[in-house]
C-alpha positions as CSV (number, residue, x, y, z in Angstrom):
1,X,111.3,81.9,116.8
2,X,114.6,83.3,115.7
3,X,114.8,86.6,113.9
4,X,116.0,86.0,110.4
5,X,117.8,88.5,108.3
6,X,116.5,89.6,104.9
7,X,119.5,87.9,103.3
8,X,118.6,84.6,105.0
9,X,115.0,84.8,103.9
10,X,115.9,85.7,100.3
11,X,118.4,82.8,100.2
12,X,115.6,80.4,101.4
13,X,113.2,81.8,98.7
14,X,116.0,81.3,96.1
15,X,116.4,77.7,97.2
16,X,112.8,77.0,96.6
17,X,112.8,78.8,93.3
18,X,115.7,76.5,92.1
19,X,113.7,73.4,93.1
20,X,110.6,74.6,91.3
21,X,112.6,75.5,88.2
22,X,113.3,71.7,87.9
23,X,109.5,70.8,87.8
24,X,107.5,70.2,84.7
25,X,105.9,73.3,83.1
26,X,102.4,72.6,84.4
27,X,103.6,72.2,87.9
28,X,105.6,75.4,87.7
29,X,102.5,77.1,86.4
30,X,100.5,76.0,89.5
31,X,103.3,77.1,91.8
32,X,103.5,80.5,90.1
33,X,99.7,81.0,90.3
34,X,99.8,80.0,94.0
35,X,102.7,82.5,94.6
36,X,100.7,85.3,92.8
37,X,97.6,84.6,94.9
38,X,99.6,84.7,98.2
39,X,101.4,87.9,97.1
40,X,98.1,89.6,96.2
41,X,96.7,88.7,99.6
42,X,99.8,90.0,101.4
43,X,99.9,93.2,99.4
44,X,96.2,93.9,100.2
45,X,96.7,93.1,103.9
46,X,99.9,95.3,104.0
47,X,98.1,98.1,102.2
48,X,95.3,98.1,104.8
49,X,97.7,97.8,107.7
50,X,99.7,100.8,106.4
51,X,96.5,102.9,106.0
52,X,95.5,102.1,109.6
53,X,98.9,102.7,111.1
54,X,99.3,106.0,109.1
55,X,96.1,107.2,110.8
56,X,97.2,106.3,114.2
57,X,101.0,107.0,114.2
58,X,103.3,108.0,111.4
59,X,106.3,107.7,113.8
60,X,105.4,104.0,114.4
61,X,105.2,103.4,110.6
62,X,108.6,105.1,110.0
63,X,110.1,103.0,112.8
64,X,108.7,99.8,111.3
65,X,110.1,100.6,107.9
66,X,113.6,100.9,109.4
67,X,113.5,97.1,109.8
68,X,115.2,95.6,106.8
69,X,112.7,92.8,106.3
70,X,109.7,95.1,106.6
71,X,111.3,97.5,104.2
72,X,112.2,94.8,101.7
73,X,108.7,93.4,101.7
74,X,107.0,96.8,101.3
75,X,109.5,97.7,98.5
76,X,108.8,94.4,96.8
77,X,105.1,95.1,96.8
78,X,105.7,98.6,95.6
79,X,104.0,100.0,98.8
80,X,107.0,102.4,99.4
81,X,109.3,104.1,97.0
82,X,113.0,103.3,97.0
83,X,115.1,106.2,98.2
84,X,116.1,108.6,95.5
85,X,119.8,109.0,94.9
86,X,121.3,112.2,96.2
87,X,120.5,115.4,94.2
88,X,124.1,115.9,93.1
89,X,124.2,112.3,91.7
90,X,120.9,112.8,89.8
91,X,122.1,116.1,88.3
92,X,125.3,114.5,87.1
93,X,123.2,111.6,85.6
94,X,121.1,114.2,83.8
95,X,124.2,116.0,82.4
96,X,125.6,112.7,81.2
97,X,122.4,112.2,79.2
98,X,122.9,115.5,77.3
99,X,126.7,115.3,76.9
100,X,126.8,113.2,73.7
101,X,124.7,115.8,71.9
102,X,126.9,118.6,73.1
103,X,130.1,116.8,72.3
104,X,128.9,116.2,68.8
105,X,129.0,120.0,68.4
106,X,132.4,120.2,70.2
107,X,130.9,121.4,73.4
108,X,130.2,120.3,77.0
109,X,128.4,121.3,80.2
110,X,129.8,121.5,83.7
111,X,127.9,121.7,87.0
112,X,128.9,124.9,88.7
113,X,126.7,124.9,91.8
114,X,123.6,123.5,93.4
115,X,121.7,126.2,95.2
116,X,119.0,124.7,97.4
117,X,116.2,124.4,97.3
118,X,115.5,124.6,93.6
119,X,118.4,126.1,91.5
120,X,121.3,124.7,89.6
121,X,124.0,126.6,87.9
122,X,125.8,125.2,84.8
123,X,128.4,126.3,82.5
124,X,128.4,125.6,78.8
125,X,132.0,125.0,77.6
126,X,133.8,124.5,74.3
127,X,131.9,125.5,71.2
128,X,128.6,125.6,73.2
129,X,129.9,128.4,75.4
130,X,129.9,130.9,72.5
131,X,127.2,129.4,70.3
132,X,124.3,131.7,69.3
133,X,122.0,128.8,70.0
134,X,123.3,128.2,73.6
135,X,120.2,129.6,75.2
136,X,118.1,127.2,73.2
137,X,120.4,124.3,74.1
138,X,120.2,125.3,77.8
139,X,116.4,125.5,77.9
140,X,115.5,122.7,75.4
141,X,118.0,120.1,76.4
142,X,119.9,120.7,79.6
143,X,117.1,122.3,81.6
144,X,114.5,119.8,80.6
145,X,116.7,116.8,81.3
146,X,117.7,118.1,84.7
147,X,114.1,118.7,85.6
148,X,113.2,115.2,84.5
149,X,115.8,113.7,86.8
150,X,115.3,116.2,89.6
151,X,111.7,117.5,89.7
152,X,112.6,119.6,92.7
153,X,114.8,121.8,90.5
154,X,112.9,124.6,88.9
155,X,115.7,127.0,87.9
156,X,118.6,126.1,85.6
157,X,120.9,129.0,85.1
158,X,123.9,129.3,82.7
159,X,126.9,131.1,84.2
160,X,129.9,132.3,82.3
């Protein structure tokens, strides 16, 4: 048996999905039910396999997940989490979420520094830099949003 790549296997699945899409609704319903039953069986088997392998050898499990097909199937069945984007990217995404509100008050926020393991320094600029409510803006908006995107961050500090 040849070792197929994830891309080849997905292409094959897509080919079958295109064929099934042409079937009558009742036939598509039977095929969808069959697919769900097989997927449920596979997910249960994989869940049990992972539990067993975890008890015996975490390095073996980590090694298996490096295979793109194994990784893709486990991700599909939500048995592993997709990798989180880098911390700096998640912080920037959080800041992008709060910027519209700050800009509506002629202000903005800049990332000054990330201080591992749990601290971020930001600078409020424009009107927000001198606003009497800047501490409230920091704690109620910026800090909460950063912590939502980056649960590992516990300290958000405003620098001047």
